[in-house]
N, C-alpha and C positions, 0 to 999 in steps of 0.2 A: 796428587800434588806434584807440580812440575819441578824441574831442577832449579829454575830461577827462584821459585817460591821457597824451596827448601833452603837455598843459600841465604835469602833475605830474612828468614825466620829461624835460622839455626840456633840462635841463642835462647829461644823460648822452649820451655819444658814440653808443652803440648806438641810443638812441631817435632821435637826430638823423638817423642814416643811415636808420633804418626809415621816418621821415617822408618821405624822398625817393623811396621805392620804391612802385611800383604793384602790388606782390604781397606775399603773406605771406613770412615767413622761418621755415623749419623748421631747428631744430638737430638734426641726425641722430644726434649722439653726445655728449650731456652725460653727466656721471658723478655719480651720487649716492654718498655715503659711508655705508656701513652703520653704524648705531649698534650697536656690538658688544655692549653689555650686553643690548639688546633681542634681538639675534640669538641670543645664548646662551639666552635665555628660550624662544625658538621652537625651538631645537635640543632643549631639554629636553622641550618639548611634543611634538615629533616622535618622539624616540628615548629619552626618559627622562634621568634624572640621569647615567647612565653615559656616554651619548653626549655630553652637554654637557661632562663632565669630560674626555673624549677630545679635544674641541676645545681646551679649556684646555691640556691636556698637549701637544698638537701645536704650539700656538703657543709654549708656554713651554719645551719641552725641546730646542729647537734644530733640529728637523727642517725647519722653514720658514726660520728665521733663524740657522742654525748657524754662519754666518760670524762672528757676534759672540762666540761661545764659544771661538773658536780663536785661537791665536797666529799672527802672520804666517808663521812657519815651517810651522805645521800647515796653513794655508790653501794654501800653495804645494805642500806635499807631497801633499795630498789634492785639489788643484785645485778648491776650493770657490768658487763664483761670488760675486762681490760683489753683494749683493742691492740692490733699490731702497731709497733712504733719502730722508727729508724730501720725500715725494712728494705731500703734501697742502697746501692753502693754510693758512697759520698767521697771518702778519702781517695779512692781510685777513680779519678775523673775520667780516665780513658774508658774504663769499663762502663761507667755511668753513661757516657756519651754514646758508646757502641749500642747499648740497650735502647737508646732513644733515636739514634740516627741510622737508618738501614744501610746507607752507603759506607759508614764507618765500621759498622758491624761486619759487613761483607769484607772490607779491606783488612780486617784483623783475623779473619777466620783461619788463615794458614798459621798464624801465631798460636791459635788455640789448638791446632791439630785436628780441626773438624772440617769435613768435606761438605756436609749438608746439615743445616739446622732447621728443625721444625719449631717455629717461634710462636709463643702463646702470649695472650694479653695479661695485663696486671690489674688495672682498674676494673676490667670486665669480670674478674673473679667475684667482685662484690656486686656489680651492676646486675648480673643475671639472677640475683636473689631478691631484687626489689619486688615488693608486693604489688605496688600500683602498676596496673597494666600499661597505661599510656607512657609512664616514665620508663619502665623497664624496656618496652619494645622500641620506644623512640631512641633511648640512649644506646641500645645495642645496635640498632640499625645504623645509627650515625657512626658508631665505633667500627663496624664492619666496613662501611664505605671508606672511612679514613684509612683503615689498615690496608685495604686493597690498593688505594692510591699511593700510600707511602712506600709500599714494598714492590710496586710495579717495576719491572726491570731487574729485580734481584732474585727472582724465583729459581734461578739455576743453583743458587747457594743457600737461599733462605726462603722457606715456604711458610707464609704467615697463616695463622689459624683465625678463622671467623668464630664468633660466639653465637651459640644457639640456645635461646631460652626455652624452657620446657614446662612452664606453668600449665600449658595445655598442649596436647599433641598438634592441634591446629596451628598454634603460633610457631611451634618447632618446625613443622612442615613448611609453613610460609617463609620462615627465615632461611631454612635450608634451600628452598627453591630459589630464593633471591640471591644467596651467596654463590650458588652454583651457576645459575643461568644468567644472572645480571652482572655479577662481579667476577665470575670465572675462577672462584676459589675452590680448593679441593681438600682442605683440612678444617676440621670443625671441633671446637671445644664445646662440650655439651654439659649442661647442668644435670648431674645424675641424681639429685635429690631436691625435692621442692618442699619447703616448709609451709604447711597449710594450717589455717585456723580451724579449730574444731567448731563445727556448726555452721561453717560457710561464711563467717564474717571476716573480711580481710583485715580490718583494723589499720593501725599505723605501721609504718616500716619498722621492722625489727631485725634487719639483716645482721647487725653486729651487737645485738643486745642480749642479755641473759633473761629478759622478760618473756620467756617462752611458754609460760602457763597458758593453756588453751590452744596449743599448737601441736601438730604431729608432723612427722617426716614421711613424705611419699617418695619411695625409692624407684618409682616408675614401673617396675616389673611385677610387683606383687601387691594385692590389696589396694591398688591405686584408685584415685578418684576418677581416672579416665582410662580408656583403652589406648595404650600407646603402640599397639601393633601397626597401625598405619604409618607411624613415624619410623619404626624399625624397617618396615617395608620400603619406605622412601629412601632410607640410608642405603639399603641394598641396591635399589634401582639406580641411585646416583653414584654408587661406588664410594660412598663416604663411610669410613670407619669412625664411629663416634668415639671421641676420646674424652673421658670424664675427668673434670678437674674441680670436683665439688669439695667444699670445706665443711667442717663440723664445728668450728668455733661458734660458741653461743648456744649449742645444745646443752641439755641440762647438766651433763657431767663435764662440760668444758666452759665453765662460767666463773672462773676465778676473777675476783675484782681487783687483784693485785699483781698477778703473774701472767704475762703473755706467754712465757715459756711453758707454763703448766697447760694453758689452753692450746698451744700450738703443737706440742710434741704428740705425734701420732694422729693428728686430726684428719689429714688427707687419707691415711689408711683406714681410719674409722668410717669416713664417708664412703670410701671405695668398697669396703667390705659390705656395707649396707646395700649398695646398688648391685654388687656382684651376686650376693645371696638372692636378691629379689629377681634378677634376670635368670638365674639358674632355677630356683624353686618355682618361679612363675612360668617356667617353660619357654622363655624367650629364646634361649639357645637351642631348644628342641625345635621350635617352630621356624627359626631363621638360622639354619646351619651355615649359611654363607656370611653371616654377620660376625665381624671381628669387633671387639670392644677394647679400648685402651683405658687404663686407669693411671693417672699421672701423679708424680711427686709423692708417691705413697709407699714406695718400697715393695718388697715381694714376700716378706716374712709372714704377713697376715694372710696372704693368698695360699702359701704352703699350708698354714694351719687350717684355713677354710676348706681347702681341697680335701684334706684328710678328715676334717670334722664332718663334712657332708657324707663322705664315704662311711664313716663310723656311725653316724646317725641313721643312715639308710639301712645298714646291717642290722641295727637293733630296733629301728622303728619303721621298717617297711610294713606294709599292711599285713602280710602273712605273719611276720615275727611279732608284730604288735598284738594281733588278735590271739596268737598262740601262747604268748608269754607274759603279756601285761594286762589282759582283760581282768578287771577286779572280780568279775562273776566267777572266775575259775579258782579263786582262793578256796582251799579246803578249810572251812570254818571249824569243823570238828577237830582237825589236826592242830589248828591254831590254838583252840581252847585246851587241847591236851598238852601242848608244849607249855602253855601258860600255867596250867595246873601243876606240871611237873617241875618247872624251873622258875616260876614267878614268885616274887615275894608277896607279903600279905596285901600290899596296895594293889598289885595286879590281880591276885586271886579274888579279892573282894569285888573288883570291877567286873571280872569274868562272871561271877555268880549273879551280879546285878543285871548285866546286859547280855550275857551269852556270847560276846564277841569282843575283839580288841580293835576292830576297825571302826573309826568314827565316820559317820555319814557326811559330815560337812566338808572335810578337807580333801580326802583322798578318793572318794567315790562320788563323783558328780555324773549325772546322766549324760551320755554321749549319743549324738545322732550318728548312725553308721555312715552316713554320707560325708561326715566331716572327718573321718578317721584317716583316710589316705591322703596325706599331705604331699605325696610324690606324684599325684595323678597328672598334674600339669606338665611335669618334665618327663613323665613316663619312664622312670628308672626301674629296670628289671635286673640289672647286674652291676657289679662294681665297675666293669668296663664302661657302662653307660655314664657313670659319674665322670670317669676320665674323659670320655669322648665329648661330653657336653660342657666341660670346663677347660681342659688344658688347651685344645686348639683354638678356643674362642676368645680367651682373655689374655691381655698383654699388660705388663706392669712397668711403669716408669720408676726408676730407682735413682737415688742420689749416687753420684759417681763413685764414692768410696764406701758405700754401704756393704759391710761384711755379710749381711744377710742375703746378698745376691747369690752367694755360694749355695744356699739352700735350694734355690730354684733349679740348679743343675745337678743336684745330688741324686742320681738315679738309684743308688743303693738304699737311700732313705725313703724317697718318695714312692708311694704306692704305685704298682704297675710300671715302675721304671720311668715315671713321668719326668720331663724337663719342662718347667714352667717358663713362660716367655718374658723374662726380665729384659729391660731395655735401658741403655745409657741415657741419662737425663741430667744435663749440666745445672739447670736452674740459674744460668747466667742471667743477670739483671736483678737478682734478689740478694738479700743480706748474707746468705750462707756461702756465696761465692765472692771472696775478697780479692781474688786474682784470677781472671778468666783464663789466662794462659797456662794455669797450673791444673785445671780441672781434669784433663785427660791423663796427665801424669799421676795425679792422685788415684785415679781409677786403675791405672796400669800397675800400681803398687800391689793390687790384689793378685796379679799374675806373678810379680816378682817374689811375693811372700807365700806363694803356693796356695792361695785361697781360691783362685780361679785357674783353670787350664787355658791354654792358648785357644782351643776351639770354643770354650765357654766365652772367652773374651770376644771372639769374632761374632758369636751369636748375640752377645750382650750389646756390642757397639755397632752392629751392622745388620746381621741376618734377620733377627726377630722384628726389627722395625720395617724392613723390606716386606716381610710377610704380613705384618699388621695392615699396611696400606696397599701393598701391591696385589695381594690376593683378592681384595675387593675391587681394586681399580688398577688393572695391569698397566695403564698409562700414567700412573701417579708419578713415576720418576722420570718420565720422558722430558727431555730438555734440561735436566739437572746435571750437575757435575759428575754424578755417579750413575748415569743412565745405563751405561754398558754393564757395570758390575751388578746393578740391581736386576737387569734383564737376565743375566746369567743365573742368578739365584732363582728367579721366578720361573725360568724355563728349564731348570735342572730336573731331569727325570726322577721320579720317586724311587726310593730304594725298594728292591724286591722284598 
């Protein structure tokens, strides 16, 4: 930030914090709000008037917002989920305008204290979950074209994200190729979980409905309907770090018919955990060590828990431990009977005399095929260090600015093997939880002032980790941006001995 900018923005809290720092600030997840009339024009350009009308019909006929067309009794009977409402800034007109008008967003960034913003869509969060192939692909293609055009000329301060649908790896590769080679984009929001109908029948659109009976969630990396390895390979080839922004609202445990808050709290973390587990256990991070994956607007607390849970599960359920300690065939039935005879009451003693065992054949002792026992085969875990090496360097986590759970990511005394997880500053500017965009950075800096984060932690949180997420896959990612020099210094820094 230059002296002129500092002088002009000195009264803003974000600018005041930025002036204290000796490093740039990257907002890993700001949100632009699509201007819907312009989006509809692009949809018509891509798919004609018919596709544009299908968009209007979809929004207007209740398939997205059907909750509003139903009585309370009908909502309860059909279990239709309470959708998001009043989700955008309204009373703060300047923040609303900035999220919609790229030039105004750019003009205010020094007020925010942010040097570079990675800007993500809003409507596309829903569009990438549409079941109908023609609608989903047409709407997203139009949205990507619109985004590239609107943000052209602002990429030194705002890098816009394209949307990549993933219902099949082929469509994901096709859209990735289009946004890289035709639109020149380098940031991608990827749908990390696809809701699929059981039995292969697509049925009607259910992206915001609780009517999930007969569907399952495909997290792309494990037990998927398709082989997504060609897509991950294409991400590596293009230098695109896929950033997941999947939602879990509408899944079976997030289907309150009355409370959006109930459905919303933790849902990005819920979706992110599902995909991260699948990528790890499915061996994606083993097969593609160069692949970095970001999970956005989800916090990092779940990731700290998942990291340790994977390690603890491997310790107890790796193939050697499993067969040595948990094989039911190794139970000493005579000893079990002896304990029962010595310590059991009449009910237990009578059953022992009748059956000769305490084990029931139905519940605890099902026949297992030996080839199904090693659930770590795909990721080839041999030591606890493998868990660390296939999780910590690969995954990055977008966190709300003032989330106290961020400190868990950097706590090397608590985290196994001294791990520091890659938490990243994410403003969520453009959505309801940011009611004054100029205060987001200062709210985050309070974590330093209160001793929750150290200065080095804050540098990694607001700058270094995001540079690594994108720059390690694409060393040119930050070229031409306002932080090109500082990012290059991080990427070219020699590794510690």
